[in-house]
N, C-alpha and C positions, 0 to 999 in steps of 0.2 A: 652185661655191662650193671655197675649199675647205676641208681640215677642217685640227683641233687644232694635230695632228701638222702640217701644212704649215704652218701659218702659226706655226707656234715653228721648221722649219727654216728657210724665209723672213728673220724675225725675225733669225738663224743667222747667215746668208749678209748679210743688209746691213751689220750689224754689223763680219762680217766683214771687208765691203768700206772699211770707213772702219775699222776700227786697220790693214789692209793700203796704201791709195791712198790715206789723209785727208790729206795733204799734197795731190793731186791736186785734189779738188776746194774751190770754189773757196770761201766762205761763208755763203752762200747755201744749198749744196748740198749742201752737210757736215748745218747747219739740218734738209735735204727728208729724207736719207741718216737721221738717226738719229730721226725725227720719226718713217717712216715704217716703221722696224723699230721701233717704239712699239708702231703699232698693230697692227702685226699681234703685238707679243709680249701685248698684252694679248687683242686676242682668241683667244689658245693660251690663255693665264687661264685665259677663258670656260666655255673648251671646258674643259679636264680640272676646269673647279669643278665645269658642269652632271653633268659626266659622274661624277663623288668621288659626288655629291647622291645619282642614282637609280641606281648600272649597269653600265649601258650598259647596249649591245653588246659580247659576249669577243671583237672585232677588232678596233672601240675599244681598246681596256688594252694590244690586242699591239700596236697601232700606235704611243702612246705609249712602250711603253715600252724597242722599238725604236727609237723615233727620239728616245727621252731617253739613248742607249744603256746601258739595263741588263742587265749582263750575270747577274746573276741571277735565275729567273726569282722574281715573284713571283702572286698572288691575285689578280684585285682582291677586296674588301670585297662580303661577301654580308653583307643582313641577317637576322639568329639569329632563328629561328623563336622564334616565340611561345608 
């Protein structure tokens, strides 16, 4: 099963294909391509939301930063000690 960052990248690639080759698609094919990209984007959003609510492994944070093109390193949010 793809990870959240992999879903994000797939959505980007599908939309890039629409932007580059949109005139080559049939109307049905174009609609399907956009719908599939939308599903991948929503799955990426769900994964990112889940990661943001429970911390998650550091490698997940690194992969999200890499896939999103972050240049400046940032630290995952940690719960403050009570």
